[in-house]
C-alpha positions as CSV (number, residue, x, y, z in Angstrom):
1,M,0.2,0.6,-0.1
2,T,1.3,3.5,-0.8
3,G,-0.1,6.9,0.0
4,P,-0.2,8.9,3.3
5,G,-1.4,5.8,5.5
6,A,1.1,3.9,4.1
7,D,4.2,4.5,6.6
8,S,1.1,4.8,9.5
9,E,0.0,1.0,8.5
10,R,4.0,0.3,8.9
11,G,4.6,1.9,12.5
12,H,6.5,4.8,11.1
13,Y,4.5,8.2,11.7
14,P,6.3,11.3,9.8
15,F,7.0,13.4,13.4
16,P,9.0,11.5,15.9
17,P,6.9,11.0,19.3
18,P,7.3,13.6,22.1
19,P,9.6,13.0,24.7
20,T,9.2,11.6,28.0
21,Y,9.0,13.5,31.2
22,P,11.0,11.8,33.9
23,G,9.9,13.2,37.0
24,P,12.0,16.1,38.5
25,T,15.8,14.4,39.5
26,R,17.3,14.3,43.2
27,E,19.3,17.1,42.9
28,R,15.7,19.2,41.8
29,W,14.0,17.7,45.1
30,I,17.1,18.5,47.1
31,W,16.9,22.2,45.8
32,T,13.7,22.6,46.1
33,A,13.4,21.3,50.1
34,A,16.6,23.7,51.0
35,V,14.2,26.9,49.1
36,A,11.4,25.8,51.1
37,G,13.8,25.2,54.6
38,I,15.0,29.1,54.3
39,G,11.7,30.4,53.4
40,A,10.0,28.5,57.2
41,L,13.3,29.9,58.8
42,I,12.6,33.2,57.7
43,F,8.8,33.3,58.4
44,G,9.7,32.0,61.7
45,I,12.5,34.6,62.5
46,L,9.3,37.1,61.4
47,L,6.5,35.4,63.1
48,L,8.8,35.8,66.8
49,S,9.3,38.2,66.7
50,W,5.9,39.6,65.6
51,L,5.1,37.8,68.7
52,G,8.1,38.8,71.2
53,G,6.4,41.7,72.3
54,E,7.9,44.5,73.0
55,P,12.1,44.5,73.1
56,A,14.0,44.2,75.8
57,G,15.5,46.9,77.4
58,P,14.0,50.7,78.7
59,Q,11.7,51.7,75.6
60,Q,12.6,55.1,74.8
61,V,10.3,57.7,74.5
62,G,10.3,61.9,72.9
63,V,9.5,64.2,76.2
64,A,7.2,66.1,73.3
65,D,5.2,62.4,73.5
66,L,5.3,62.6,77.2
67,L,3.9,66.6,77.4
68,T,1.2,66.6,73.9
69,G,0.1,62.6,75.3
70,R,-4.2,62.2,76.3
71,T,-3.6,60.7,79.2
72,S,-0.8,61.1,81.4
73,P,2.5,59.7,82.4
74,S,2.1,58.3,85.1
75,A,-0.8,56.7,84.1
76,R,-0.1,55.7,80.5
77,F,3.8,54.0,81.8
78,G,3.2,53.6,85.6
79,S,6.5,53.0,87.3
80,R,7.4,51.1,84.1
81,E,11.9,52.3,83.6
82,L,11.6,54.8,80.8
83,E,14.6,56.5,78.4
84,V,13.0,60.0,77.9
85,A,15.3,62.4,75.4
86,G,14.8,66.3,75.5
87,W,17.1,69.1,76.1
88,Y,17.8,69.9,80.2
89,A,17.7,72.8,81.6
90,A,18.0,73.6,85.6
91,I,17.4,76.9,88.0
92,T,19.7,75.7,90.5
93,T,19.8,79.5,92.1
94,E,17.3,82.2,92.7
95,C,14.6,79.8,93.0
96,N,11.7,80.9,95.1
97,G,9.7,77.8,96.7
98,D,10.3,75.2,99.7
99,T,12.1,72.3,100.1
100,G,9.7,69.7,100.1
101,G,9.0,69.5,104.4
102,A,11.5,68.0,107.0
103,D,9.9,63.7,105.5
104,P,14.1,63.4,103.9
105,T,11.8,60.3,102.3
106,V,9.3,62.8,100.4
107,S,10.6,66.3,100.2
108,W,13.3,65.8,97.2
109,L,10.3,64.9,95.5
110,Q,7.8,67.4,96.3
111,R,10.8,70.3,97.0
112,E,10.2,73.8,94.6
113,C,13.4,74.6,94.6
114,P,15.9,73.5,92.9
115,V,14.0,73.4,89.5
116,R,15.1,70.7,86.6
117,V,13.2,69.9,83.6
118,L,13.5,68.2,80.2
119,L,12.0,70.6,77.4
120,P,11.1,69.5,73.8
121,Q,13.4,72.6,72.3
122,Q,16.6,73.8,73.5
123,P,15.7,76.8,75.8
124,A,17.6,80.3,74.3
125,G,17.9,82.8,76.5
126,S,16.2,84.2,80.0
127,V,13.5,81.9,81.6
128,S,12.3,81.8,84.6
129,A,11.4,78.3,86.9
130,A,7.7,79.2,86.1
131,Q,8.0,78.9,82.3
132,L,10.4,75.8,82.4
133,L,7.6,74.1,84.5
134,R,4.9,74.9,82.0
135,D,7.3,74.5,78.7
136,G,8.6,71.3,80.0
137,L,8.9,67.7,82.2
138,R,10.0,67.6,85.3
139,L,12.6,66.0,86.8
140,A,13.8,64.9,90.6
141,A,16.3,62.3,91.8
142,P,16.1,61.0,95.6
143,N,20.1,61.5,96.3
144,G,19.9,64.7,93.5
145,E,22.9,63.4,92.2
146,P,22.3,62.0,88.3
147,F,22.0,65.8,86.9
148,P,24.4,67.1,84.7
149,P,26.3,70.3,86.2
150,P,25.0,73.4,86.9
151,T,25.7,76.1,83.5
152,A,24.0,78.5,82.4
153,L,21.4,77.6,80.0
154,G,22.0,77.1,76.2
155,S,25.5,76.3,77.5
156,G,27.7,73.5,77.8
157,T,26.4,69.8,77.8
158,A,23.1,70.0,78.5
159,G,23.2,73.1,75.8
160,L,25.1,71.4,73.1
161,E,22.5,68.2,72.8
162,Q,19.9,66.8,73.8
163,L,20.3,64.1,76.4
164,L,18.6,60.8,77.4
165,F,17.4,60.3,81.0
166,T,16.6,56.8,82.5
167,G,14.1,57.2,85.5
168,H,10.5,56.1,85.6
169,F,7.2,57.7,86.8
170,D,4.8,57.0,89.7
171,D,7.0,56.5,92.0
172,P,6.4,54.7,95.7
173,A,7.0,57.9,97.4
174,A,4.4,60.2,95.8
175,S,1.6,58.5,97.8
176,K,4.3,60.6,100.6
177,C,3.1,63.8,99.2
178,I,0.2,66.0,100.2
179,P,-2.5,66.3,98.2
180,D,-1.9,69.1,96.5
181,R,1.1,67.9,95.0
182,E,0.2,63.8,95.0
183,E,-0.4,64.0,91.2
184,T,2.5,66.0,90.5
185,C,4.9,64.0,92.2
186,R,3.7,61.3,90.2
187,N,4.0,62.6,87.2
188,T,7.4,63.6,87.7
189,F,10.3,61.5,86.1
190,V,12.4,60.0,88.7
191,V,15.9,60.4,86.8
192,S,18.6,57.1,88.0
193,G,21.1,58.5,85.1
194,Y,21.7,60.0,82.2
195,S,23.8,60.1,78.7
196,G,24.7,62.2,76.1
197,L,23.6,59.3,73.1
198,I,21.0,59.6,71.7
199,R,20.6,55.8,70.4
């Protein structure tokens, strides 16, 4: 038999049969497993960081955020240790006010003099204690020591860079403050140390 169908009858085709796919090789399986493993590892790290909550160490907060918040710092953070960044200013002389009473366990916290604050902006020129307390975050410390040395406003280390103060609000001594000052005492940042390194 001759003609177009002759080759098909004898088992021959005008085109070669399509190649058969042997399936993925061992090497391909290994590479696929490696890529999937790396993806799972990255996903696991991201998931753990998301579920891990707040990072270790004190939370850093800008003083402007504390001063403009809708809730008081003591209500917002309790007595948790924080790092607060801002411009330091103090009036240690020519300050009018009492020294907080005779009880040393609370006088350091409720005294009106000296005045120490953190400001959101660098102070310029002469300002009064009332202006500092109006515009800044009040600072105190049981021993009065962890503060920059006294300098004129806008000069010295405190006038050249923002400082980072470590401490807390809602100190237990606030419960001993006189009623008129208890709220102020609770929202005073009790300082344990400071540095000039804003991280």
